[in-house]
mmCIF file as Biopython writes it, N, C-alpha, C and O atoms, coordinates in Angstrom:
data_model
#
loop_
_atom_site.group_PDB
_atom_site.id
_atom_site.type_symbol
_atom_site.label_atom_id
_atom_site.label_alt_id
_atom_site.label_comp_id
_atom_site.label_asym_id
_atom_site.label_entity_id
_atom_site.label_seq_id
_atom_site.pdbx_PDB_ins_code
_atom_site.Cartn_x
_atom_site.Cartn_y
_atom_site.Cartn_z
_atom_site.occupancy
_atom_site.B_iso_or_equiv
_atom_site.auth_seq_id
_atom_site.auth_asym_id
_atom_site.pdbx_PDB_model_num
ATOM 1   N N  . UNK A ? 1  ? -1.151  -29.557 21.204  1.0 0.0 1  A 1 
ATOM 2   C CA . UNK A ? 1  ? -1.570  -28.636 21.163  1.0 0.0 1  A 1 
ATOM 3   C C  . UNK A ? 1  ? -2.249  -28.019 20.375  1.0 0.0 1  A 1 
ATOM 4   O O  . UNK A ? 1  ? -1.910  -27.645 19.253  1.0 0.0 1  A 1 
ATOM 5   N N  . UNK A ? 2  ? -3.568  -27.820 21.063  1.0 0.0 2  A 1 
ATOM 6   C CA . UNK A ? 2  ? -4.990  -27.630 19.724  1.0 0.0 2  A 1 
ATOM 7   C C  . UNK A ? 2  ? -5.135  -26.692 18.691  1.0 0.0 2  A 1 
ATOM 8   O O  . UNK A ? 2  ? -4.840  -25.497 18.675  1.0 0.0 2  A 1 
ATOM 9   N N  . UNK A ? 3  ? -5.658  -27.445 17.787  1.0 0.0 3  A 1 
ATOM 10  C CA . UNK A ? 3  ? -5.749  -26.725 16.941  1.0 0.0 3  A 1 
ATOM 11  C C  . UNK A ? 3  ? -5.531  -25.113 16.659  1.0 0.0 3  A 1 
ATOM 12  O O  . UNK A ? 3  ? -4.707  -24.375 16.117  1.0 0.0 3  A 1 
ATOM 13  N N  . UNK A ? 4  ? -7.292  -24.997 17.650  1.0 0.0 4  A 1 
ATOM 14  C CA . UNK A ? 4  ? -7.586  -23.639 17.743  1.0 0.0 4  A 1 
ATOM 15  C C  . UNK A ? 4  ? -6.798  -22.687 18.230  1.0 0.0 4  A 1 
ATOM 16  O O  . UNK A ? 4  ? -6.633  -21.557 17.770  1.0 0.0 4  A 1 
ATOM 17  N N  . UNK A ? 5  ? -5.988  -23.489 19.803  1.0 0.0 5  A 1 
ATOM 18  C CA . UNK A ? 5  ? -4.594  -22.778 19.776  1.0 0.0 5  A 1 
ATOM 19  C C  . UNK A ? 5  ? -3.566  -22.331 19.005  1.0 0.0 5  A 1 
ATOM 20  O O  . UNK A ? 5  ? -3.110  -21.190 19.076  1.0 0.0 5  A 1 
ATOM 21  N N  . UNK A ? 6  ? -3.053  -23.476 18.020  1.0 0.0 6  A 1 
ATOM 22  C CA . UNK A ? 6  ? -2.566  -22.988 17.209  1.0 0.0 6  A 1 
ATOM 23  C C  . UNK A ? 6  ? -2.571  -22.007 16.006  1.0 0.0 6  A 1 
ATOM 24  O O  . UNK A ? 6  ? -1.539  -21.469 15.606  1.0 0.0 6  A 1 
ATOM 25  N N  . UNK A ? 7  ? -3.645  -21.830 15.521  1.0 0.0 7  A 1 
ATOM 26  C CA . UNK A ? 7  ? -4.517  -20.931 14.946  1.0 0.0 7  A 1 
ATOM 27  C C  . UNK A ? 7  ? -3.809  -19.465 15.474  1.0 0.0 7  A 1 
ATOM 28  O O  . UNK A ? 7  ? -2.915  -18.742 15.036  1.0 0.0 7  A 1 
ATOM 29  N N  . UNK A ? 8  ? -4.757  -19.435 16.719  1.0 0.0 8  A 1 
ATOM 30  C CA . UNK A ? 8  ? -4.694  -17.811 17.566  1.0 0.0 8  A 1 
ATOM 31  C C  . UNK A ? 8  ? -3.369  -17.512 17.548  1.0 0.0 8  A 1 
ATOM 32  O O  . UNK A ? 8  ? -3.033  -16.566 16.836  1.0 0.0 8  A 1 
ATOM 33  N N  . UNK A ? 9  ? -2.183  -18.343 18.427  1.0 0.0 9  A 1 
ATOM 34  C CA . UNK A ? 9  ? -1.202  -17.944 18.303  1.0 0.0 9  A 1 
ATOM 35  C C  . UNK A ? 9  ? -0.689  -17.416 17.145  1.0 0.0 9  A 1 
ATOM 36  O O  . UNK A ? 9  ? 0.191   -16.581 17.355  1.0 0.0 9  A 1 
ATOM 37  N N  . UNK A ? 10 ? -1.090  -17.742 15.351  1.0 0.0 10 A 1 
ATOM 38  C CA . UNK A ? 10 ? -0.703  -17.394 14.067  1.0 0.0 10 A 1 
ATOM 39  C C  . UNK A ? 10 ? -1.318  -16.273 14.036  1.0 0.0 10 A 1 
ATOM 40  O O  . UNK A ? 10 ? -0.659  -15.260 13.802  1.0 0.0 10 A 1 
ATOM 41  N N  . UNK A ? 11 ? -2.198  -16.219 14.179  1.0 0.0 11 A 1 
ATOM 42  C CA . UNK A ? 11 ? -2.769  -14.776 14.128  1.0 0.0 11 A 1 
ATOM 43  C C  . UNK A ? 11 ? -2.258  -13.785 14.800  1.0 0.0 11 A 1 
ATOM 44  O O  . UNK A ? 11 ? -2.025  -12.657 14.366  1.0 0.0 11 A 1 
ATOM 45  N N  . UNK A ? 12 ? -2.061  -14.227 15.962  1.0 0.0 12 A 1 
ATOM 46  C CA . UNK A ? 12 ? -1.321  -12.455 17.256  1.0 0.0 12 A 1 
ATOM 47  C C  . UNK A ? 12 ? -0.280  -12.494 16.962  1.0 0.0 12 A 1 
ATOM 48  O O  . UNK A ? 12 ? 0.595   -11.720 17.351  1.0 0.0 12 A 1 
ATOM 49  N N  . UNK A ? 13 ? -0.108  -13.677 15.988  1.0 0.0 13 A 1 
ATOM 50  C CA . UNK A ? 13 ? 1.683   -13.493 15.149  1.0 0.0 13 A 1 
ATOM 51  C C  . UNK A ? 13 ? 2.206   -12.722 14.213  1.0 0.0 13 A 1 
ATOM 52  O O  . UNK A ? 13 ? 3.319   -12.206 14.112  1.0 0.0 13 A 1 
ATOM 53  N N  . UNK A ? 14 ? 0.628   -12.695 13.084  1.0 0.0 14 A 1 
ATOM 54  C CA . UNK A ? 14 ? 0.462   -12.225 12.243  1.0 0.0 14 A 1 
ATOM 55  C C  . UNK A ? 14 ? 0.682   -10.595 12.295  1.0 0.0 14 A 1 
ATOM 56  O O  . UNK A ? 14 ? 1.351   -9.694  11.789  1.0 0.0 14 A 1 
ATOM 57  N N  . UNK A ? 15 ? -0.422  -10.866 13.328  1.0 0.0 15 A 1 
ATOM 58  C CA . UNK A ? 15 ? -1.017  -8.849  13.597  1.0 0.0 15 A 1 
ATOM 59  C C  . UNK A ? 15 ? -0.113  -8.463  14.671  1.0 0.0 15 A 1 
ATOM 60  O O  . UNK A ? 15 ? -0.565  -7.374  15.027  1.0 0.0 15 A 1 
ATOM 61  N N  . UNK A ? 16 ? 1.043   -8.759  15.493  1.0 0.0 16 A 1 
ATOM 62  C CA . UNK A ? 16 ? 2.210   -8.227  15.779  1.0 0.0 16 A 1 
ATOM 63  C C  . UNK A ? 16 ? 3.062   -7.872  15.073  1.0 0.0 16 A 1 
ATOM 64  O O  . UNK A ? 16 ? 3.670   -6.816  15.245  1.0 0.0 16 A 1 
ATOM 65  N N  . UNK A ? 17 ? 3.374   -9.036  13.727  1.0 0.0 17 A 1 
ATOM 66  C CA . UNK A ? 17 ? 4.060   -8.353  12.646  1.0 0.0 17 A 1 
ATOM 67  C C  . UNK A ? 17 ? 3.742   -7.157  11.712  1.0 0.0 17 A 1 
ATOM 68  O O  . UNK A ? 17 ? 2.595   -6.963  11.308  1.0 0.0 17 A 1 
ATOM 69  N N  . UNK A ? 18 ? 4.516   -6.567  11.464  1.0 0.0 18 A 1 
ATOM 70  C CA . UNK A ? 18 ? 4.154   -4.991  10.072  1.0 0.0 18 A 1 
ATOM 71  C C  . UNK A ? 18 ? 4.532   -5.613  9.051   1.0 0.0 18 A 1 
ATOM 72  O O  . UNK A ? 18 ? 4.388   -5.115  7.935   1.0 0.0 18 A 1 
ATOM 73  N N  . UNK A ? 19 ? 5.017   -6.669  9.214   1.0 0.0 19 A 1 
ATOM 74  C CA . UNK A ? 19 ? 4.773   -7.332  7.458   1.0 0.0 19 A 1 
ATOM 75  C C  . UNK A ? 19 ? 4.219   -7.693  6.505   1.0 0.0 19 A 1 
ATOM 76  O O  . UNK A ? 19 ? 4.409   -7.718  5.289   1.0 0.0 19 A 1 
ATOM 77  N N  . UNK A ? 20 ? 2.945   -8.197  7.725   1.0 0.0 20 A 1 
ATOM 78  C CA . UNK A ? 20 ? 1.680   -8.660  7.852   1.0 0.0 20 A 1 
ATOM 79  C C  . UNK A ? 20 ? 0.449   -7.749  6.797   1.0 0.0 20 A 1 
ATOM 80  O O  . UNK A ? 20 ? -0.500  -8.109  6.100   1.0 0.0 20 A 1 
ATOM 81  N N  . UNK A ? 21 ? 1.089   -6.396  7.145   1.0 0.0 21 A 1 
ATOM 82  C CA . UNK A ? 21 ? 0.168   -5.704  6.754   1.0 0.0 21 A 1 
ATOM 83  C C  . UNK A ? 21 ? 0.058   -5.532  5.950   1.0 0.0 21 A 1 
ATOM 84  O O  . UNK A ? 21 ? -0.989  -5.293  5.348   1.0 0.0 21 A 1 
ATOM 85  N N  . UNK A ? 22 ? 1.688   -5.608  5.382   1.0 0.0 22 A 1 
ATOM 86  C CA . UNK A ? 22 ? 1.685   -5.510  3.359   1.0 0.0 22 A 1 
ATOM 87  C C  . UNK A ? 22 ? 0.665   -6.595  3.153   1.0 0.0 22 A 1 
ATOM 88  O O  . UNK A ? 22 ? -0.312  -6.262  2.483   1.0 0.0 22 A 1 
ATOM 89  N N  . UNK A ? 23 ? 0.691   -7.409  3.447   1.0 0.0 23 A 1 
ATOM 90  C CA . UNK A ? 23 ? 0.061   -8.986  2.028   1.0 0.0 23 A 1 
ATOM 91  C C  . UNK A ? 23 ? -1.012  -8.950  2.607   1.0 0.0 23 A 1 
ATOM 92  O O  . UNK A ? 23 ? -1.830  -9.298  1.756   1.0 0.0 23 A 1 
ATOM 93  N N  . UNK A ? 24 ? -1.787  -8.642  3.991   1.0 0.0 24 A 1 
ATOM 94  C CA . UNK A ? 24 ? -3.333  -8.164  4.248   1.0 0.0 24 A 1 
ATOM 95  C C  . UNK A ? 24 ? -3.779  -6.575  3.436   1.0 0.0 24 A 1 
ATOM 96  O O  . UNK A ? 24 ? -4.986  -6.375  3.573   1.0 0.0 24 A 1 
ATOM 97  N N  . UNK A ? 25 ? -3.135  -5.559  2.725   1.0 0.0 25 A 1 
ATOM 98  C CA . UNK A ? 25 ? -3.160  -4.618  2.096   1.0 0.0 25 A 1 
ATOM 99  C C  . UNK A ? 25 ? -3.612  -5.156  0.506   1.0 0.0 25 A 1 
ATOM 100 O O  . UNK A ? 25 ? -4.534  -4.734  -0.191  1.0 0.0 25 A 1 
ATOM 101 N N  . UNK A ? 26 ? -2.577  -6.284  0.195   1.0 0.0 26 A 1 
ATOM 102 C CA . UNK A ? 26 ? -2.239  -7.199  -1.680  1.0 0.0 26 A 1 
ATOM 103 C C  . UNK A ? 26 ? -3.739  -7.384  -0.902  1.0 0.0 26 A 1 
ATOM 104 O O  . UNK A ? 26 ? -4.527  -6.443  -0.812  1.0 0.0 26 A 1 
ATOM 105 N N  . UNK A ? 27 ? -3.974  -8.530  -0.439  1.0 0.0 27 A 1 
ATOM 106 C CA . UNK A ? 27 ? -5.299  -9.409  -0.269  1.0 0.0 27 A 1 
ATOM 107 C C  . UNK A ? 27 ? -5.936  -8.748  -0.552  1.0 0.0 27 A 1 
ATOM 108 O O  . UNK A ? 27 ? -6.460  -9.369  -1.477  1.0 0.0 27 A 1 
ATOM 109 N N  . UNK A ? 28 ? -6.658  -7.381  -0.505  1.0 0.0 28 A 1 
ATOM 110 C CA . UNK A ? 28 ? -7.837  -6.865  0.204   1.0 0.0 28 A 1 
ATOM 111 C C  . UNK A ? 28 ? -7.821  -5.906  -1.207  1.0 0.0 28 A 1 
ATOM 112 O O  . UNK A ? 28 ? -8.857  -5.443  -1.685  1.0 0.0 28 A 1 
ATOM 113 N N  . UNK A ? 29 ? -6.376  -5.675  -1.828  1.0 0.0 29 A 1 
ATOM 114 C CA . UNK A ? 29 ? -6.749  -4.682  -3.406  1.0 0.0 29 A 1 
ATOM 115 C C  . UNK A ? 29 ? -7.223  -6.004  -4.083  1.0 0.0 29 A 1 
ATOM 116 O O  . UNK A ? 29 ? -8.398  -6.060  -4.446  1.0 0.0 29 A 1 
ATOM 117 N N  . UNK A ? 30 ? -6.258  -7.258  -4.315  1.0 0.0 30 A 1 
ATOM 118 C CA . UNK A ? 30 ? -7.037  -8.129  -4.992  1.0 0.0 30 A 1 
ATOM 119 C C  . UNK A ? 30 ? -8.303  -8.830  -5.021  1.0 0.0 30 A 1 
ATOM 120 O O  . UNK A ? 30 ? -8.931  -9.279  -5.981  1.0 0.0 30 A 1 
ATOM 121 N N  . UNK A ? 31 ? -8.528  -8.835  -3.911  1.0 0.0 31 A 1 
ATOM 122 C CA . UNK A ? 31 ? -10.340 -8.748  -3.964  1.0 0.0 31 A 1 
ATOM 123 C C  . UNK A ? 31 ? -11.272 -7.664  -4.315  1.0 0.0 31 A 1 
ATOM 124 O O  . UNK A ? 31 ? -12.502 -7.634  -4.343  1.0 0.0 31 A 1 
ATOM 125 N N  . UNK A ? 32 ? -10.306 -6.719  -4.593  1.0 0.0 32 A 1 
ATOM 126 C CA . UNK A ? 32 ? -10.917 -5.535  -4.822  1.0 0.0 32 A 1 
ATOM 127 C C  . UNK A ? 32 ? -11.284 -5.853  -6.079  1.0 0.0 32 A 1 
ATOM 128 O O  . UNK A ? 32 ? -12.368 -6.294  -6.461  1.0 0.0 32 A 1 
ATOM 129 N N  . UNK A ? 33 ? -10.240 -5.583  -6.744  1.0 0.0 33 A 1 
ATOM 130 C CA . UNK A ? 33 ? -9.880  -6.243  -8.249  1.0 0.0 33 A 1 
ATOM 131 C C  . UNK A ? 33 ? -10.792 -7.195  -9.108  1.0 0.0 33 A 1 
ATOM 132 O O  . UNK A ? 33 ? -11.203 -6.993  -10.250 1.0 0.0 33 A 1 
ATOM 133 N N  . UNK A ? 34 ? -11.118 -8.810  -7.890  1.0 0.0 34 A 1 
ATOM 134 C CA . UNK A ? 34 ? -12.109 -8.687  -8.588  1.0 0.0 34 A 1 
ATOM 135 C C  . UNK A ? 34 ? -13.318 -8.883  -8.686  1.0 0.0 34 A 1 
ATOM 136 O O  . UNK A ? 34 ? -13.724 -9.296  -9.772  1.0 0.0 34 A 1 
ATOM 137 N N  . UNK A ? 35 ? -14.232 -8.663  -7.648  1.0 0.0 35 A 1 
ATOM 138 C CA . UNK A ? 35 ? -15.341 -8.190  -7.346  1.0 0.0 35 A 1 
ATOM 139 C C  . UNK A ? 35 ? -15.394 -6.638  -8.679  1.0 0.0 35 A 1 
ATOM 140 O O  . UNK A ? 35 ? -16.239 -6.679  -9.574  1.0 0.0 35 A 1 
ATOM 141 N N  . UNK A ? 36 ? -14.644 -5.726  -8.605  1.0 0.0 36 A 1 
ATOM 142 C CA . UNK A ? 36 ? -14.794 -5.066  -9.533  1.0 0.0 36 A 1 
ATOM 143 C C  . UNK A ? 36 ? -14.988 -5.749  -11.576 1.0 0.0 36 A 1 
ATOM 144 O O  . UNK A ? 36 ? -15.817 -5.507  -12.453 1.0 0.0 36 A 1 
ATOM 145 N N  . UNK A ? 37 ? -14.171 -6.322  -11.537 1.0 0.0 37 A 1 
ATOM 146 C CA . UNK A ? 37 ? -14.357 -7.593  -12.528 1.0 0.0 37 A 1 
ATOM 147 C C  . UNK A ? 37 ? -15.599 -8.259  -13.163 1.0 0.0 37 A 1 
ATOM 148 O O  . UNK A ? 37 ? -15.903 -8.473  -14.336 1.0 0.0 37 A 1 
ATOM 149 N N  . UNK A ? 38 ? -16.267 -8.535  -11.882 1.0 0.0 38 A 1 
ATOM 150 C CA . UNK A ? 38 ? -17.011 -9.654  -11.604 1.0 0.0 38 A 1 
ATOM 151 C C  . UNK A ? 38 ? -18.196 -8.540  -12.032 1.0 0.0 38 A 1 
ATOM 152 O O  . UNK A ? 38 ? -19.043 -8.738  -12.903 1.0 0.0 38 A 1 
ATOM 153 N N  . UNK A ? 39 ? -18.026 -7.013  -11.011 1.0 0.0 39 A 1 
ATOM 154 C CA . UNK A ? 39 ? -19.194 -5.845  -11.783 1.0 0.0 39 A 1 
ATOM 155 C C  . UNK A ? 39 ? -18.879 -5.849  -13.295 1.0 0.0 39 A 1 
ATOM 156 O O  . UNK A ? 39 ? -19.909 -6.045  -13.941 1.0 0.0 39 A 1 
ATOM 157 N N  . UNK A ? 40 ? -18.055 -5.734  -13.870 1.0 0.0 40 A 1 
ATOM 158 C CA . UNK A ? 40 ? -18.009 -4.799  -15.015 1.0 0.0 40 A 1 
ATOM 159 C C  . UNK A ? 40 ? -18.387 -5.967  -15.738 1.0 0.0 40 A 1 
ATOM 160 O O  . UNK A ? 40 ? -19.030 -5.572  -16.710 1.0 0.0 40 A 1 
ATOM 161 N N  . UNK A ? 41 ? -18.298 -7.354  -15.745 1.0 0.0 41 A 1 
ATOM 162 C CA . UNK A ? 41 ? -18.942 -7.909  -16.796 1.0 0.0 41 A 1 
ATOM 163 C C  . UNK A ? 41 ? -20.550 -8.991  -17.046 1.0 0.0 41 A 1 
ATOM 164 O O  . UNK A ? 41 ? -21.143 -9.661  -17.892 1.0 0.0 41 A 1 
ATOM 165 N N  . UNK A ? 42 ? -20.619 -8.556  -15.711 1.0 0.0 42 A 1 
ATOM 166 C CA . UNK A ? 42 ? -22.132 -8.340  -15.010 1.0 0.0 42 A 1 
ATOM 167 C C  . UNK A ? 42 ? -22.481 -8.168  -15.972 1.0 0.0 42 A 1 
ATOM 168 O O  . UNK A ? 42 ? -23.079 -8.925  -16.737 1.0 0.0 42 A 1 
ATOM 169 N N  . UNK A ? 43 ? -21.907 -6.315  -16.182 1.0 0.0 43 A 1 
ATOM 170 C CA . UNK A ? 43 ? -23.224 -5.323  -17.023 1.0 0.0 43 A 1 
ATOM 171 C C  . UNK A ? 43 ? -22.636 -5.767  -18.092 1.0 0.0 43 A 1 
ATOM 172 O O  . UNK A ? 43 ? -23.429 -6.016  -19.000 1.0 0.0 43 A 1 
ATOM 173 N N  . UNK A ? 44 ? -21.416 -5.982  -18.350 1.0 0.0 44 A 1 
ATOM 174 C CA . UNK A ? 44 ? -21.543 -5.963  -20.134 1.0 0.0 44 A 1 
ATOM 175 C C  . UNK A ? 44 ? -22.397 -7.288  -20.771 1.0 0.0 44 A 1 
ATOM 176 O O  . UNK A ? 44 ? -22.555 -7.394  -21.987 1.0 0.0 44 A 1 
#
């Protein structure tokens, strides 16, 4: 199996898995917090 097919299968499985949305939200929140902290330190 090619790597691209394997990644596509994983992505489709993640999208179809409702539990993955929780991790996506957590990841988005983490990125938002990091960006906010970076902006805060840049101003300070």
